[in-house]
N, C-alpha and C positions, 0 to 999 in steps of 0.2 A: 313141889314141881319145879320152881325156879332153881332150887339147889341142884336138882338132877340135871337141868339144862346147863348150869354153870360147870358142873362136874364133867359133863360130856364135852363142853367146849375146851375145858382145860386138858382133858385127855386127848382130844383131837389135836390141840396145839402141840402137846408133847409128842404125839406121833409124828406130826409134821416136822418138828424140829429134829427128831431122831432120824428122819429121812435124809437129812443132810449132815448127820454126825455119825454115820455108819462106819464102824471100824473096818469093815470089809474094803473100804476105799484105800486103806493104807498101802496096799501092795501095788496100786496102779501108778502109772506114769502121770505126770502133771497134766498132760493134754487129755488123757482119758478121764482123770478125776474131774477136771473142769467140765467136760462134756456130760458126765453122769450127773454132776451137781446141777448144771443148768437144766437138764431134762427134769430133774426132781423139783427144781424151783418152779418151772412152768406148770408142772402137774399140780403142785400144792397150792399155787396161787391162781390156778385156772387162767393162765396167761397164754398168749400166742407166741411171744418171743422172749428170749432171755439172753443177755449179752454181757460179756466182761471186756472192758477196755483197761489196759495196763499203762501205767506211766512209763514213758521212755527214759533213756539214760539222761537226757537233758533236763528232765523234770518239767518240761514245757508243754508236752503233748501227750494225749491219750491215744493208744493204738488198739484197735479191735483185735482181740487175741483169741476169743472163743465165743461161739454163739449157737443158740438152739432156736430154730424157727426163722432166723434171718441170717443164714450162713454167709450171704453175700458180703456182709460187713467185713468178715475176716478175709474172704477171698479177694476182695477189692482193696484191702489194706487201708480201711477207713482210719483217718486221724482227726482228732479234735483238739484244738488248742485249749489249755487250761484257762478257765474263766469265760470261755465263749460257749453260748448255747446251753442246752439242757445238761449234757454230760460234763462240759467244762465248768458249769456253775457248781455242780456237786463236788467236783475235785477242788475247786477254789474255796468253797465254804465249809467243806467236810461235814455236810449235813444232808439228810434225805431231801428229795425234791420230787414233786408230783405235778404233772400237767395234764389237762383234759383236752388240750387242743394242740395237735402236732402239725406244725406248718413251718415254712421257711422263716417265720418270725420267731419261733420258739426253739427250733433245733437247727444245727448247722449241717447235719448229715442228711442229704436229700433222699437217701435210701429209705429213711423212716417214713417220710410223708408219702413217698411214691409207693411204698408197700401198703399204705392204707391204715397205718397204725393210728388209733384214736386217743389212747391213753398211755402215759408212761409214768413209771415210778422208779426212782433209782436211789442207791445209797453208796457211800464211799466204802472202799476196801481198805481197812486200816490194820497195821501191825505195830503194836506198841506206840500208837499215835502217829506212825509214819504212813503216808499215803502210798498205797501200791497201785490203786486204780479205782474203777467204779463198777458197780453191778446195776444194770437196769432191766426191767421187764416191761412188756407192752402188750396191748390187746388190740384186736382188729374191730372191736365193738366198744360201745360206751360201757365203762366198767368203773364202779366206785371202789377204790381201794381205801379201806378204813385203817384206823390206827393199829389194830391188831395185825393187819397185813404188812404194814410198814415195819412194825417191830419184828415180825417173823422174818422179813427180808433182811433186817439188820443182823439177826442171828445167823441166817444163811451166809451173809457177807462175812461175818466173823469167822465162820467155819471155813469158807473158801480162802480167806486171808491166811489162816493157819496153814492150809495146804500150800498156798502160793509161797508164803515166806519160807517154809521148810524146803520146798522144791527149788525155789529160786536161789536160796542160799547154797544148797548143795550144787546146783548147776553152775552158779557163779564161782564157787570154790574150785570145782572141777575144771571149768574153763580157765580160771586164773592159773591153776597149777599147770595145765597143759600149755598155756601161753608162755608162762615163765620158763618151763623146761625147754620149750622150743627156742627161746631166745638166749638162754644161757648156753655157752659153748658145750656141745656134746662131747668134744674132746679137745684138749689143749694142743696147740701146734707143736710140732717137733722141729726145733731150730738148733742146728749145731752150735754149741757153746752156751746154750741156756737150758735150764731144767725148770719145768712148770709144775705147780700143784694148786689145787683149789678145793674149797668146801662151800656148800650152801645148805643151811638148815632152817626150816620154817619155824616160826615162834609157836607159843602155846596155842592149843586148839588147831594147830596146823594151818592157821590162817596165812594167806599169801600177802606179801607186801611188795614194795617196789625195789627191793635190794637186787643188784645185778653186778656182773663183772664181765669183762670182755678182753680178748687178746687178738690182735690182728695186725697184718702188715699192709702197707700202702704201696702204690706203684714206685715211689722213690726208693723202696726197699727198707724203709725204716719200720721199726716195730713199735706198736702202740699198745698201751695197757690202760684200762679204765675200770673204775669201780664206783658205784653210786647208790644212792638211797632216795627214792621218791617218797615224799610225804603222802601218807594215806595207806589204805589197806584194800584188799580184795581185788576184784577184776579191774576196776577202774585204775588202780595204782599199777597193776601189771600191764595194762594197755599203755598207760603213760610211759612206763619204763621202756616198753618196746619202741615207742616213738622216739624217746630220748636217746636210746642206744643207736637207733638209725641216724639221728641227727649228728651224734658224735662221729660216727663212721663217715658220714657224708662230708662234714666239714674238715675232717682229718685228711681227706684227699687233696685239699688245697693248701695246706700249711704244715710246716714242720715245727711250728711254735705252739706248744700246748695252751698257752695263755690266749693266743689268738683263736684257737679252736673253741675253747670254752666261751670266749666273748661272742663268737658267732652262734654257738648253741644257745647262749643266754638270750641273744636277740631273737633267735628263732622261737624260743619258748615264750618269751614275753609277748610276741605277736600272735602266735598260733595257739598257745596253751596258757592263757593269762591266769588261770587258776592253779597252775602247777608250781611246786617248789621242790627242789631236789639238791642234794649235795653230791659232788662229783670230785674224784681225784683222777687226773689224767696225766699220763707220762708218755713221752716219746724218746726212744733210745737213740743214742749215737750209733752209727753203723758199726763202729768197733766194739760196741757194748761196754765201753769204758765208763760211760756216764749215762744218766737219764735226765731229761729235762722235764720238770714236774710243775704242774699248776693245780691249786686246790680251790674249789668252789664250795666253801663252807664245810669241807670234809676233814676228818681227823687225819693227821700226818701219818705216812707209812713208817715202818720200822726198818732200819738197816741193821743186819746182823753180819758182822765180819769175823773172820778167823782170828782168835787171840785177842779180841776186843769185846767190851760190854756192848750189848745191843742197845740201840738208841732210836728215839723218835727223830724224824727229820724236822726238827723245830725251826730250822732256818727257812723252811718253806712258808712264805706268807699265805695266810688264809683269807681269801677274798669272799665276797658275799655268795651265798648259795645261788644256784641257777633259778631265775624267775622271781627273786625276792624283791626286786625294786624295779620301778618303771624307768629309772634313770640309768643309762649305760655307764659302766665303770671300766676303768683301765685295769685289766687283770694282769697279774704278775706271775713270773716263773722263777724257778731256781734250778741250778744244775747240780745233781748229786752224783759224785764219783762212786762207781761200783767196782771195787777191785776183784781180781780172780778169787773165786771161792766164797764171795760174799752173797748174801741173800737180801731181797727186798720184799717186804710183806705189806700188802694192802688189806684193808678190812673195813667192815661197816660197824656202826656204833653198838649194834647188838652184842658184839663180842666183849666189849669192855664196860658198857653201862649197866649198873644194877641200882635198884631202888634203895638199897640199904648201905651204899658206900659211895664216896666221892668219885668222880670220873678219874681224878689223878691216880687214885689207887688202882683202878682197872688198867690204866695205861702203864703204870709201873709193873703190875703183874704181867702184862703182855711183854714188856721188854725183858723181864726175868725169864719168861718162858721161851722166847724166840732165840733159837740157836741155829746158826747156819749149818746147812747139810742138804741132803736130798729134799727137794721142794715139797714133795708129798709127805715126807716124814715131818718136816717143819709144820705143815698144816695140822697133821695129826697130833703133834705135841702141844701146839697152841690150843687146839680144841679140847684136848684132854685136861690141860691145866687150868683153862679159863672157864670151861663149861662143865666138864666132868659128868656127873650124874644128874645135874639139875636140868629142869625143863626151861629152855630159853623163853623169855618173855617177849622177845623181839626176834625178827629174822636175823640171821648171821650169814654174811658172805666173807670169804677169805680167799685171797689170791696171792700166791707166792711165786717168786722166780729166783733162781740161783745162777750166778755167772760161774760156769764150770772152769776149772783149771785144766787146760788142754794137756792130754797125756803125751801127745807128740806135736808140740807147737809148730814145728816146721813142716807138718804134713796135714793135708786135708783131702778127704774123699767125699764126693757128692754123687748122688744119682737123681736124675730128674726125668719126668715124663717128657716125651718128645713133642711138646706143644709150645707155641710161641710165648704163652703166658709165663712159662717157666724161666724165661730169660731174666725176668726181674729178680727171681730168687737167686740165680747165679750171680748177678751183679751185686746183690746185697752181701752174699757170702764173700765175694772178692773184696769188697770195700772193708769188710771186717778183718779178713785174713792178711791181706797184703801189707798194711801198715805194721802189723805185728812181726813181720819177717824183714822189716827195714825198707820197704818200698816208699819212695818219695811220692809226692802228689802227681808228678809227671809220669812216674812209673805206673801208678795206679790208673791214671787216665789212659795210658797206652794199652795196658793189659786188659782193661775193661772192654776196649774196642776190639782188640785182637781175639780174646776169648769169646766175646759176643759173636763175632763173625764165624768162628769155628763151630760154636754150638748151633747157631742159626743154620749153618750149612748142613749139619747132621739132622736137624729137625726137618729141613726142607727136602733133602735128597735121600736120606737113608730109609725112610719109612713111608708107606702109603697110608691110606685112611685108617688102617688098623692100629697105627701108632707103635710106640715102643719106648725104650729107655735110652738115655744118654748118660754115660759115666764120665766124671771129671776128676782127675787125680792131680793134686798140687803138691809140689815139694820145693824147699828152698835150702840151698847149701852154698856156703862161701859166696854169699851175695849174688847167687844166680837162682832164678826161679825157673822151674820146669813144670809145664802144665800139659797134661794129656787129655784130649777130648775123644772119647771112643764110643762107637755104637756097634750094634750087631745087625744092621740092616744091609740091604743091597742098594747101592747108590744108583740113582737115576741121573741121566744127563741133564744139565741145566737147560731150561726152556728160554727161548728168546735170544736176542742179541745183547751185546755189551754186558755179558755176565762174567763172573770170575774175578770181579774187583775185590771180593772179600778175601781171597787168597793173596792178592796183591797187597792189600792193607796189612794183613798179618805179617807178610815178609818185611814191609816197611817199618812196622812197629816193634818187631822182635829181632833178635840177633840170629836166630835159626828157626826154620820151620820145616818139619818133615811130615809127609802125608803117606800113610801106608794103606792101600786098598787091598783087602784080602777077602776070601770067600766068607769068612766068619764075621766080616764087618770092616769098618774103617777107623783108623786111629790117627789123629792129628796131634803132633807134639810141638809145643812152642817153648823156646828157651830165650830168656832175656837176662842180661847182666844188669843188676840194679845200679842206679846212679849213686853218686856220693852225696847227693842233696839230703836235706832233712826229711825224716819220715813224714808221711801224710798224717 
């Protein structure tokens, strides 16, 4: 007879375990799986409540995530610090815990004793030894949980941990992928005189890391380029990458020195992100695009590929400490790298050149051999083809290329902008690049920046209403004379207020000749100025 009883107990236990290892749960979302499992846990243990609290990103607090019988825990966002109270003790010790007196002296969540719970038993949720959270059940009456109950609850917790780990990993990967894609430029800017290309490839198992690149302009009109690699993987690395990218952009608004920008970013990270370490290469271009000022924070040097010359690493760029690597501030350095017409500059992350079976120097040599100047997108394609080929990358790879184009008509430039005040910065940037190339001195550049700015501002203000429009700017230089046309297709409105019209007066003072043609199809302002004999800007 005892054998029959033992057999029945074994079969009953097996049935109860199968209740939480049902393959039919595989198709459910994580929230639905947890609810089904908690309902089954309550039923099989004859309990009144069952709750899962998951460890938050900080690893310091447990957050009520799913519950059966005491749903208020989730709805009210209950949090318990690891090490405190009933749930916190389970998380700290990674062991089951049972109490037969629920009060403010034994638990920190007042919902439990206000609910009238008498007995609680809980176990940790572990995945490969890593704490995910805790599972606890409770009763509204005196109830003795024996060792078999605790062991069964541990089996249930293991099953729940498997579902959680699988779902959380997939969710984290999807979130990291979405975040990274949202932060990487959806399209590279179109800037006359430059051609851009880029690639991003996740590493093996398609895990996301902190590799990123960025191209942007600042109000001064200068162009900035950045590429970096945050230490770590997954959603946390992607989130840090996003904050680092924002910090670089923010500090670039205040300085034209890349070393100063990275110094401020380093200070920001050491204060707000003390666990973060990242390598960054940051460059700020001269308005003429003749050179780029470069600073490296632990990052590999870029490659310069010029026509008729072997491609080379910018080894003259000093490599300072990575971002966040030291608590002591360091004076960061920069180098100015000339970029002639037709040359390309290639930034990359270490996944492109590092391999387990060869020295880094060989990878860098292979990169220089593969890099040949030409259309930027083709340069990226060639580098990826020769350095990656058919192999599966073991690490993320980011590549950012820019080529300084040789102008087909160096004495002409055509621009089209939206009729909005913000577009004036782009116009000034283009003028700063174009005018020195046609022989304009610093004084000439200063005069024409003001004169053209007034002409464009007038078109923006007077030619169009709220619906907006376009402004075309045509620039030509012949025999040391510059002619600039600013044209729109709007219907001009009279200036509002008094003391207006000073813009036209300024244009006439700064240029040798100004003509303004108002026609039904639009207005065109033509400025002419003879360039001075001083040195070019």
